Each structure stands twice: as C-alpha cells, then as structure tokens.
C-alpha positions in Angstrom: -150.2 -8.8 -130.5 -153.5 -6.6 -130.4 -153.0 -3.1 -129.5 -154.2 -2.8 -126.6 -154.8 0.4 -123.6 -152.3 0.3 -120.8 -153.8 1.3 -117.6 -151.2 -0.2 -114.9 -149.9 3.1 -114.7 -153.7 4.1 -113.7 -153.9 1.5 -111.4 -150.2 2.0 -109.9 -152.5 4.2 -106.8 -155.1 2.3 -106.3 -153.9 0.1 -103.4 -154.0 2.5 -100.6 -156.4 5.2 -101.6 -159.0 1.9 -101.4 -156.6 0.3 -97.7 -156.9 4.4 -96.5 -161.2 3.8 -95.4 -161.8 0.9 -93.9 -164.4 2.2 -91.0 -166.5 3.1 -94.9 -170.2 1.5 -95.0 -170.2 -0.5 -97.7 -173.4 1.1 -99.5 -174.4 -2.8 -101.2 -175.1 -4.8 -97.5 -175.8 -1.0 -95.5 -173.4 -2.4 -93.0 -169.5 -1.7 -92.5 -167.0 -3.0 -94.9 -165.6 -6.0 -93.1 -169.3 -7.8 -93.1 -170.6 -7.2 -96.6 -169.0 -10.2 -97.8 -171.8 -12.2 -96.2 -174.3 -9.8 -96.5 -173.8 -10.4 -100.1 -173.6 -14.0 -99.7 -177.4 -14.0 -97.7 -178.6 -12.2 -100.7 -178.0 -14.4 -103.4 -178.8 -17.2 -101.6 -176.4 -19.0 -104.2 -174.3 -22.2 -103.0 -172.4 -22.4 -105.9 -168.3 -20.9 -106.1 -167.0 -18.1 -107.2 -163.6 -18.2 -109.6 -163.6 -14.6 -108.7 -163.7 -15.1 -104.4 -163.4 -12.2 -102.2 -161.2 -14.3 -99.4 -158.0 -15.2 -99.7 -157.2 -18.7 -101.2 -153.8 -20.3 -99.0 -152.1 -20.2 -102.5 -152.0 -16.6 -102.2 -151.0 -16.7 -98.2 -148.2 -19.2 -99.3 -146.2 -17.5 -101.7 -146.4 -14.5 -99.3 -145.0 -16.6 -96.4 -142.7 -17.7 -99.3 -141.6 -13.8 -99.9 -140.2 -13.9 -96.7 -137.7 -15.7 -96.8 -136.7 -13.5 -100.3 -133.4 -10.9 -98.8 -132.9 -6.9 -100.5 -129.9 -8.1 -102.1 -132.4 -11.0 -103.4 -135.4 -8.7 -103.9 -133.3 -5.5 -105.5 -132.2 -8.1 -108.1 -135.4 -9.5 -108.7 -137.1 -5.7 -110.1 -134.2 -5.1 -111.6 -135.3 -8.3 -113.8 -138.7 -7.9 -113.7 -138.0 -3.8 -115.2 -136.4 -6.1 -118.2 -139.1 -7.9 -118.5 -141.2 -5.1 -119.1 -139.0 -3.2 -120.9 -138.2 -6.1 -123.3 -142.0 -6.9 -123.8 -142.8 -2.8 -124.2 -140.6 -3.0 -127.1 -142.0 -5.6 -129.6 -145.7 -4.6 -128.5 -145.1 -1.6 -129.7 -142.9 -2.6 -132.7 -146.0 -4.7 -133.4 -148.5 -1.6 -133.6 -146.4 0.2 -136.2 -145.6 -3.3 -138.1 -150.0 -4.2 -138.3 -150.4 -2.2 -141.1 -146.7 -3.5 -143.0 -147.6 -6.7 -142.5 -151.7 -7.0 -143.1 -150.4 -4.7 -145.7 -148.0 -7.7 -147.4 -150.4 -9.8 -147.4 -152.5 -7.4 -150.0 -155.4 -7.4 -146.8 -154.5 -3.2 -145.4 -158.1 -3.3 -143.9 -158.0 -5.7 -142.0 -155.1 -4.5 -139.8 -157.7 -3.8 -137.1 -159.9 -6.7 -137.6 -156.7 -9.3 -136.8 -156.2 -8.1 -133.1 -160.5 -8.9 -133.0 -160.0 -12.1 -131.9 -156.6 -11.5 -129.8 -158.4 -8.9 -128.1 -161.6 -11.3 -126.6 -159.6 -13.7 -126.1 -157.0 -11.7 -123.9 -159.8 -10.2 -122.4 -161.1 -13.8 -121.2 -157.4 -14.6 -120.0 -157.2 -13.4 -116.2 -159.2 -16.2 -114.5 -157.5 -19.5 -115.6 -154.4 -16.9 -115.4 -155.1 -16.8 -111.7 -156.1 -20.6 -110.9 -153.4 -21.3 -113.4 -150.8 -19.6 -110.6 -153.0 -21.3 -107.8 -152.3 -24.8 -109.2 -149.4 -24.5 -110.6 -147.5 -21.7 -108.8 -145.9 -18.4 -109.4 -142.8 -19.2 -111.5 -144.0 -22.1 -112.7 -147.1 -19.7 -114.2 -144.6 -17.9 -115.9 -143.0 -20.9 -117.4 -146.0 -21.3 -118.9 -146.7 -18.0 -120.2 -143.7 -18.1 -121.8 -144.6 -20.9 -123.5 -147.3 -19.7 -125.3 -145.7 -17.3 -126.1 -142.9 -18.4 -127.6 -145.9 -20.4 -129.5 -147.3 -17.1 -131.1 -144.2 -16.2 -132.2 -143.2 -18.8 -133.7 -146.7 -19.1 -135.5 -146.0 -15.5 -136.2 -142.2 -16.1 -137.7 -143.5 -18.9 -139.9 -147.0 -16.7 -140.6 -147.7 -17.1 -144.9 -151.2 -15.4 -144.5 -153.5 -13.4 -142.6 -155.6 -16.5 -140.5 -151.7 -17.3 -139.5 -150.9 -13.6 -138.3 -154.7 -14.0 -136.5 -153.5 -16.8 -134.8 -149.8 -15.9 -134.0 -151.6 -12.6 -132.4 -153.6 -14.3 -130.0 -151.4 -17.0 -128.4 -149.1 -14.0 -128.7 -151.5 -11.5 -126.8 -152.4 -14.5 -124.2 -149.0 -15.4 -123.2 -148.3 -11.2 -122.4 -151.8 -11.1 -120.7 -150.7 -13.5 -118.7 -147.0 -12.7 -117.7 -148.4 -9.3 -117.0 -150.8 -10.9 -114.2 -147.8 -12.7 -112.9 -145.2 -10.0 -112.7 -148.4 -7.9 -111.1 -149.8 -10.5 -108.4 -145.4 -11.0 -108.0 -145.5 -7.2 -107.1 -148.4 -8.0 -104.5 -146.6 -10.8 -103.4 -143.4 -8.6 -102.0 -144.3 -5.3 -101.8 -146.1 -3.7 -98.3 -149.2 -2.2 -98.7 -146.8 1.5 -98.3 -144.4 0.2 -100.9 -146.8 -1.3 -103.3 -148.3 1.7 -105.2 -144.4 2.4 -106.1 -143.0 -0.4 -107.3 -146.4 -0.7 -109.7 -145.4 2.4 -110.8 -142.0 1.2 -111.0 -142.3 -1.9 -113.1 -144.3 0.2 -115.8 -142.1 2.7 -116.1 -139.9 1.7 -119.3 -142.9 3.1 -121.3 -141.4 6.3 -120.4 -137.8 4.5 -122.6 -138.9 2.2 -124.8 -141.1 5.0 -126.5 -137.8 6.2 -128.2 -136.7 2.3 -129.5 -140.1 1.1 -130.8 -139.7 3.4 -133.3 -136.6 2.7 -134.2 -136.4 -0.9 -134.6 -139.7 -1.0 -136.5 -137.8 0.9 -139.0 -134.8 -0.6 -138.9 -136.5 -4.2 -139.7 -139.1 -2.9 -142.1 -136.0 -2.0 -144.3 -133.0 -4.6 -143.0 -133.9 -8.2 -141.8 -137.9 -7.8 -142.2 -141.1 -8.2 -139.8 -140.7 -12.0 -140.0 -137.2 -12.4 -138.9 -137.9 -9.8 -136.0 -139.9 -12.2 -134.6 -137.8 -14.9 -134.8 -134.9 -12.4 -132.8 -137.4 -11.3 -130.3 -138.0 -15.3 -129.4 -134.5 -15.2 -128.3 -134.1 -12.2 -126.2 -137.7 -12.3 -124.3 -136.6 -15.8 -122.3 -132.7 -14.5 -121.9 -134.9 -11.3 -120.1 -137.5 -13.6 -118.5 -135.5 -17.4 -117.3 -133.5 -15.3 -115.2 -136.4 -13.5 -113.3 -137.9 -16.8 -113.3 -135.2 -18.7 -112.0 -134.8 -16.3 -109.0 -138.3 -17.0 -107.5 -137.6 -20.5 -107.9 -134.7 -20.7 -106.1 -136.6 -18.4 -103.3 -139.3 -21.4 -103.7 -136.4 -23.6 -102.5 -135.1 -21.6 -100.2 -138.3 -21.8 -98.5 -139.3 -25.3 -98.9 -135.6 -26.0 -97.5 -135.9 -23.4 -94.5 -139.7 -25.0 -93.4 -141.0 -21.5 -94.4 -143.5 -23.1 -96.9 -144.8 -27.1 -97.4 -144.1 -28.6 -100.7 -147.9 -28.8 -102.5 -147.7 -33.0 -102.0 -150.4 -34.6 -105.5 -153.1 -36.8 -104.4 -152.4 -39.9 -104.7 -156.1 -41.0 -105.0 -157.8 -39.2 -107.8 -156.5 -39.6 -111.0 -155.5 -37.2 -114.2 -158.2 -37.0 -115.5 -160.3 -35.7 -112.4 -157.6 -33.2 -111.9 -158.3 -32.0 -115.3 -162.0 -31.5 -115.0 -161.5 -30.3 -111.1 -159.4 -27.4 -113.4 -161.8 -27.6 -116.5 -164.6 -26.5 -113.6 -162.8 -23.7 -111.8 -161.4 -21.8 -114.2 -165.2 -21.9 -116.2 -163.9 -23.0 -119.5 -167.4 -23.2 -120.6 -168.7 -19.9 -119.8 -165.6 -18.3 -121.0 -165.4 -20.3 -124.7 -169.3 -19.1 -124.5 -168.6 -16.0 -124.2 -165.7 -15.8 -125.7 -166.8 -17.1 -129.1 -170.2 -14.9 -128.7 -168.3 -11.6 -128.6 -165.7 -13.0 -131.6 -168.0 -13.8 -133.8 -170.7 -10.6 -133.2 -167.8 -8.7 -134.0 -166.2 -9.8 -136.4 -169.3 -9.7 -138.5 -168.9 -6.1 -138.8 -165.5 -6.2 -139.9 -166.4 -8.9 -142.8 -169.7 -7.6 -144.3 -168.2 -5.0 -147.3 -166.4 -8.3 -148.1 -169.3 -10.0 -149.0 -171.7 -8.8 -151.8 -174.9 -8.4 -150.3 -173.4 -6.5 -147.0 -175.0 -7.0 -144.0 -177.9 -9.3 -146.0 -175.1 -11.9 -146.6 -175.8 -15.5 -145.1 -172.8 -15.3 -143.7 -173.0 -11.6 -141.8 -176.3 -13.1 -140.5 -174.9 -16.6 -139.2 -172.9 -14.3 -137.6 -174.9 -12.0 -135.9 -177.8 -14.1 -134.7 -174.7 -17.2 -133.6 -172.7 -14.1 -131.6 -176.0 -12.5 -130.0 -177.6 -16.2 -129.3 -173.6 -17.0 -127.4 -173.5 -13.7 -125.9 -177.1 -13.8 -124.8 -176.7 -17.5 -123.3 -173.7 -16.6 -121.6 -175.9 -15.7 -118.5 -177.9 -17.6 -118.8 -175.9 -20.7 -118.2 -173.9 -19.0 -116.0 -176.3 -18.7 -112.8 -178.4 -21.9 -113.7 -175.6 -24.2 -115.0 -172.2 -23.4 -113.9 -171.5 -25.3 -111.4 -168.3 -22.8 -110.9 -169.1 -19.0 -112.1 -166.4 -16.5 -113.5 -167.3 -13.2 -111.1 -169.9 -13.1 -107.8 -172.4 -11.2 -109.7 -174.5 -9.4 -107.0 -171.4 -8.2 -105.8 -171.6 -5.5 -109.4 -175.1 -5.0 -109.1 -174.8 -1.4 -107.6 -175.8 1.5 -109.1 -172.3 3.3 -108.4 -170.7 0.0 -110.1 -172.6 -0.1 -112.9 -172.0 2.9 -113.6 -168.5 2.8 -113.5 -168.5 0.3 -116.2 -170.2 2.3 -118.2 -167.9 5.0 -118.0 -164.8 2.9 -118.7 -166.5 0.8 -121.2 -167.8 3.3 -123.7 -164.7 6.0 -122.9 -162.6 3.1 -124.0 -164.2 2.2 -127.0 -164.5 5.8 -127.9 -160.4 6.3 -127.4 -159.7 3.3 -129.3 -163.0 5.2 -132.4 -160.9 8.4 -131.8 -157.2 6.9 -132.8 -157.9 4.2 -134.5 -156.0 4.1 -138.2 -153.9 7.2 -136.5 -150.7 4.7 -137.6 -151.8 4.5 -141.5 -153.4 8.2 -140.9 -150.2 10.1 -139.8 -147.6 8.4 -142.0 -150.3 9.0 -145.7 -152.3 12.3 -144.3 -149.6 14.0 -141.9 -146.8 12.9 -143.8 -144.7 11.7 -140.7 -142.6 8.1 -141.2 -142.3 5.4 -139.1 -140.4 6.0 -136.5 -141.9 9.2 -135.9 -145.6 7.6 -135.7 -144.2 4.9 -133.6 -143.3 8.0 -131.1 -146.8 9.9 -131.0 -148.4 6.6 -130.4 -145.9 4.8 -128.1 -146.1 8.8 -126.4 -149.6 7.6 -125.3 -148.9 4.9 -122.8 -145.9 8.0 -121.5 -149.0 10.3 -120.9 -151.1 8.1 -119.2 -148.6 6.9 -116.8 -147.3 10.7 -115.8 -150.6 11.9 -115.7 -152.0 9.0 -113.5 -150.1 10.2 -110.9 -150.9 13.0 -110.9 -154.6 12.6 -111.4 -153.9 9.8 -108.3 -152.0 12.5 -106.4 -154.8 15.0 -106.8 -157.4 12.3 -105.2 -155.8 11.2 -102.0 -155.6 14.8 -101.7 -159.3 16.1 -101.9 -160.6 12.3 -101.8 -162.9 13.6 -104.4 -163.9 10.9 -107.6 -167.2 12.6 -109.7 -165.8 16.1 -109.6 -161.8 15.0 -110.9 -163.2 12.7 -113.6 -166.0 15.9 -114.5 -162.8 18.6 -114.9 -160.1 16.7 -116.1 -161.0 13.8 -117.5 -164.2 14.0 -119.7 -163.4 17.3 -121.0 -160.0 16.8 -122.5 -161.3 13.9 -124.8 -164.4 16.1 -126.4 -162.4 18.7 -127.0 -159.4 16.2 -128.5 -162.0 15.1 -130.8 -163.2 17.9 -132.0 -159.9 19.2 -132.6 -159.7 17.0 -134.5 -162.7 17.1 -136.5 -161.7 20.3 -137.2 -157.9 20.3 -138.5 -158.5 15.9 -140.1 -158.2 17.0 -143.7 -154.6 17.4 -145.0 -154.8 21.0 -146.1 -155.2 22.3 -142.3 -153.5 18.5 -140.4 -150.4 19.0 -139.1 -147.7 17.2 -136.8 -148.8 19.9 -133.7 -152.3 19.5 -134.6 -152.1 15.6 -133.4 -150.0 16.1 -131.2 -152.0 17.8 -128.9 -154.9 15.5 -130.1 -153.0 12.8 -129.0 -152.1 14.3 -125.2 -155.2 15.4 -124.4 -157.2 12.0 -125.7 -154.5 10.4 -123.4 -155.2 12.7 -120.4 -158.6 12.1 -120.7 -158.4 7.5 -120.5 -155.4 8.3 -117.9 -158.2 9.9 -115.0 -161.1 8.4 -116.8 -159.5 4.6 -116.1 -158.2 6.2 -112.1 -161.0 7.6 -111.5 -163.7 4.8 -112.5 -161.1 1.8 -110.5 -161.4 4.1 -107.6 -165.0 4.5 -107.7 -165.4 0.6 -107.8 -163.3 -0.1 -104.3 -164.8 2.3 -102.9 -168.7 1.5 -103.8 -167.8 -2.4 -103.1 -165.1 -2.3 -100.2 -161.2 -3.7 -100.2 -163.1 -7.3 -100.3 -163.7 -6.8 -104.0 -160.8 -5.4 -105.3 -159.7 -9.0 -107.3 -163.6 -8.5 -108.5 -163.2 -5.3 -109.8 -159.7 -5.8 -111.2 -160.7 -8.6 -113.1 -163.6 -6.6 -114.6 -160.9 -4.0 -115.1 -159.0 -6.5 -117.2 -161.7 -7.5 -119.1 -163.0 -4.3 -119.9 -159.6 -2.6 -121.1 -159.1 -5.3 -123.9 -162.2 -6.3 -124.7 -162.7 -2.2 -125.1 -160.7 -1.9 -128.1 -161.7 -4.6 -129.7 -165.0 -3.3 -130.2 -163.5 -0.2 -130.8 -161.5 -1.8 -133.6 -164.6 -3.3 -135.1 -166.4 -0.7 -135.3 -163.5 1.2 -137.5 -163.2 -1.3 -139.5 -167.1 -1.6 -140.5 -166.9 2.1 -140.5 -163.4 2.0 -143.0 -164.2 -0.6 -145.1 -167.3 0.6 -146.1 -166.2 4.7 -146.3 -162.7 4.3 -147.3 -162.9 2.6 -151.1 -165.9 5.1 -152.2 -164.7 8.0 -151.1 -161.5 6.7 -153.0 -163.2 6.6 -155.9 -164.8 9.8 -155.4 -161.5 11.8 -154.9 -159.3 9.4 -157.7 -162.2 9.9 -159.8 -159.6 9.1 -163.2 -158.4 6.1 -161.6 -159.4 2.1 -162.7 -161.1 0.2 -160.4 -158.3 -2.1 -160.3 -156.0 1.1 -159.3 -158.7 1.9 -156.9 -158.1 -1.5 -154.8 -154.1 -1.3 -155.1 -154.3 1.7 -153.2 -157.3 0.9 -151.2 -155.4 -2.9 -150.4 -151.7 -1.8 -149.3 -150.1 1.0 -147.4 -146.8 1.3 -149.1 -148.5 1.4 -152.4 -150.4 4.6 -150.9 -147.4 6.1 -149.7 -145.3 5.1 -152.9 -147.1 8.1 -153.9 -145.7 12.0 -153.6 -146.9 14.3 -150.8 -147.7 17.0 -153.5 -149.0 14.5 -156.3 -153.1 15.3 -156.6 -153.2 11.5 -156.0 -152.0 11.5 -152.4 -154.0 14.3 -151.8 -157.3 12.5 -152.8 -156.0 9.8 -151.1 -155.4 11.5 -147.6 -159.1 12.9 -149.0 -160.4 9.8 -148.2 -159.2 9.3 -145.0 -160.8 12.5 -143.4 -163.8 11.3 -145.5 -163.5 7.9 -143.2 -162.0 9.4 -140.3 -164.8 12.2 -140.0 -167.6 8.8 -138.8 -165.2 7.2 -136.7 -165.1 10.6 -134.6 -168.3 11.5 -134.7 -169.0 7.6 -133.3 -166.6 8.7 -130.7 -168.1 11.7 -129.6 -171.3 9.7 -129.9 -170.3 6.9 -126.9 -168.7 9.4 -124.1 -171.6 11.0 -123.8 -172.6 7.5 -123.0 -169.5 7.5 -120.7 -171.2 11.3 -119.4 -174.6 9.7 -118.8 -172.6 7.0 -116.4 -170.9 8.7 -114.6 -174.3 10.7 -113.6 -175.4 7.4 -112.1 -172.1 7.5 -109.5 -172.4 8.7 -105.9 -170.5 11.4 -104.6 -167.9 8.8 -102.7 -165.3 9.8 -101.0 -161.6 8.0 -101.0 -160.6 9.6 -97.9 -162.7 9.4 -95.0 -163.5 12.6 -92.7 -160.9 13.6 -90.2 -158.7 11.0 -92.1 -155.0 11.7 -92.9 
C-alpha cells in the first residue's frame, strides 16, 4: 500500500464552517449560493450529466432515511466498530510504510521503493468516483463488502509475491480497497450524524492514528525479525475481515429493519433491462473510459522518470521516450475526451473555473508534492544517517498523522473564530514548510544530523501541510458554495493521492540518477559490484557499523541525494505561494454572524 498523506483530520472541521454562511454570494454566478448551480448549468450550455453532480440523489436520501431507524445503543456500537476498523487499517498502512524498503531490498531493488507506489497512488486517486457510483447502485454495506474483497485480493497477492511486479500489483489492489473503505466509512459518518455533530465524529473516526503510531513500529520490527512480512500479510488477511464484518452486519441489519418497518422500499431489479445493459449503464455512469485514459497517462508519464536511470541511454532510451510520449498524449486526450466525447463527465468542470479554486488546487498540489520531496526516502535516511532503528523510524514517520490531526483541529478553531483563510495560511501554513526544509537542508549531512533535528523537521512540515490542506479545502468551498462540496471533496481526494505519486516519481528520478554516482564518489576504494550491492539493499547499507568509513560514505551519498530533493521541494513551495496569491480574500464567517 503506497504511503499517503492523511487529510481526514483537516476535513473533520470543514462542514460546519461552510454551512454557517448560507447567505454568502457565489462568485461564480454573481448570485446567491442557492441558485449558483442553475447559473453554472446555464453557462456551460452542456446537457451531459456530471457524475459528481450538485444535487442529492435518491440513494443518498434513502441512506439518510435508513439512518433514522438506528437507536442510540446501535450507533454507539457502530462507531466503536468503525473506530476498530480504522485502527486496524491504520496499523497496517504504517507497517507497510516501514517495511517498503525492506520488501524491495529483498528483491535487490531498494531504489524502486517509491516507484512501487506510483501506480497504486494513481489508481487510488481515481477511485472515489467509481466507489460513489458503487454505493449508489448496491448500497453502503454491500459496497463495503466489495472493497473488503478487493483488499483481501491484494493481501493474497502480497503474501505470495516473488518480485516487484507482483508487489506493485498487490499495492494497487490494497490501495484501491483501502481508499474505497475509507470513503465508505466517511459516507456512514455523514449519513448518521447531524451537521452539528459531524465534525467531532469525523475527528473521532481518525483518532486511532494517535494510538496506532505506537503499534506500527514494534509490529514492523517483529515481522522483520520473526515470521516475515509475507506471513504478516496473511495475519492481516484474518484480522481485517474480523474487524470489518461485524460493522457490515450491523449496517445490513438496520437496512433490513428499515425495509421491514416500511421506512425504506427495497430496490427491485428491472425486468426489462438485460445484464449487459446494466453493465453498460454502470460503465457509462463511472466514466470508465475517461478514468482509464487519465490513469494510464499519469502512470506511464510518472514511471518514465522512475525507470530512466535503469536504461543505458537514459532519457534517450526508446522505452523512456515511448512512455513520455504516450503518457503525455493520453493526459492531453483526457480533457478532450471528457468535453467532446464522454456521455458522462467525471466532474462539472465549469464549477472549478474560478481563480480562487484554481489557485487553491495549485497550492494544494504543489505543497503535497513538496512535502513528499522533503520527506522522500526518510525511512531509509533515518536509519542509515540518523542511526534510528526501524521502530523509532516508524514512530517518527507515523507521528506526521498525529501532528496533522491535532494542528488541523487548532487551525479549524482559529478559522471558525476569525473567518480568515489567506492570512492564516500565510502566517501558520507556509513558513513552517520553508523553515523545516531549510533546517533539513542545512543539517542533512551525517556530521551535523541528529535525532532532535529530524524531529524538528517532521514537526514543522507536518504543521505546514495540515494548515495548507485545511485552508485550501475551505477556500474552495467558500468560493463554490455548499452545493459543490462533493466536487471539492473529489478533487481533494484526487490531489492527495496523485500528489504523493508525482513526488515519489521525482524522488525516484533524483535518487536513481544521483545516489549511485555519490556512492562512487565517496567510496572510491570499493568495487563496482560492492557499490551495486550497497545501492540495491538497505540491509547491506545497515550492515556496516555506524563508526566505519564505509557507513559514513553511504551517509554522505544520502546527503547528496537529499540535497536535490530538498531544493525541489523548496522551489515547489514558491509555486504554492503563487497559488495563494490568486485567492480572493474570502471569509468563512459572515459579518455579524455568531
């Protein structure tokens, strides 16, 4: 499963802030927000349906009606089970982050560690729309069962994998299943809570991160020294269904109760529509062709930057040229297909053609990629250069989610009090990222690096990305209005998955293009085969004593490679600043509003 940035704590405080201002004018239509949807529709002159529509569909209404049959004890039990599902999922995700370099090292391909998550991140980024349609077609509980099957399929492949190709395949299944399960749990929270309570319950659903960060490190360490990561996947394939199935059963039981009480009418399959027609309708609804075009284009283009250093001719290699050309062609073809060909579009694009929204999207994407560049290869760096073990490394990396969660709540409260977004992100969001990256840049070499420095770096960049994510989300919702929240959340889900994929592609290109040369430069007494062994395996790198000259040379090579990643991250943060300058000075708290 690809390491991914968690934005759920930030999203937990969004809904109340956006609904507090129903009288605010919509900058898109020039009218009040309750009529902006009609204005947008008139502007497009487009009769095609958007999957991420602005209205509320019958299936959503049915789900909310079904939620009315839940009693207090059942809801308490459901949220305890939901917390358990989130905790189990969080532990495994953090364990996978810690084990990823060891897994690729077992195949003698340590440098491919970030590359293995690129395709998984791209596919996971495109999964919200199919998942949404799936829940509307089959129901909430049934959708969770399908995502559970996808996760178990990925775990089966993971436990049996014998190479990087199978590992990548397993990551794709697990990333899609995990993204789908997260979406299903979020929908359940929205269905069963009032607007007043939703922020707290969304924060509650992500609170396991505070505890699981202490469990992931020891778990990863015991798997490495004990039964092995393959048996760990098998163990998780038993634990995860045991956590999910009771929750699914409770949801199904209440769906049945709603039907029995006459609150909900059961869906009846059309007798005139054939199976092939139903399949065709679902394919059109999820815009499968458009998603395949975009997903293939992004994957091919990003993989080109990952694989180029393994070709003797580098970027001049026919393979790399083909990947770049075909990938770019598909990326360019996607908007043309969506506008001129697709009967159903993924997003109502006219709703995002606003300078504030575009600026927020640019800010969010640039900052996520910058964050990924700054934190890239840190699991290996912290062990080789800083001297932490796998448990300590996992604790430090996992603390990012905890910091984002707490800081997001603080920033959300501050925004609720002041209503100011641009000022908040400029003062509390952007500076910590610059300071953290500069600190890492100055103390990246082994002679100056320390655990305290790395803790400060992690804290600063975590504070920054938490604030930037929250403010970018809120400013988009403030610009578009409540009726376009689903579009904003879909775009957020896409960027928070595709951003790390882009960052990983950049990191891998930098690493594979500079690390081996740096090893040759700092370890001139070693043979090419010895350099290759060090380059390919984290275990070999850690096998040398910390006081040895070889270990020091390896650490210096890490510092040289990190230099390019950190400079890239700092440059991208200036792009994020440019995006912020495009925001209108919108306030989420209307004058005189309590």
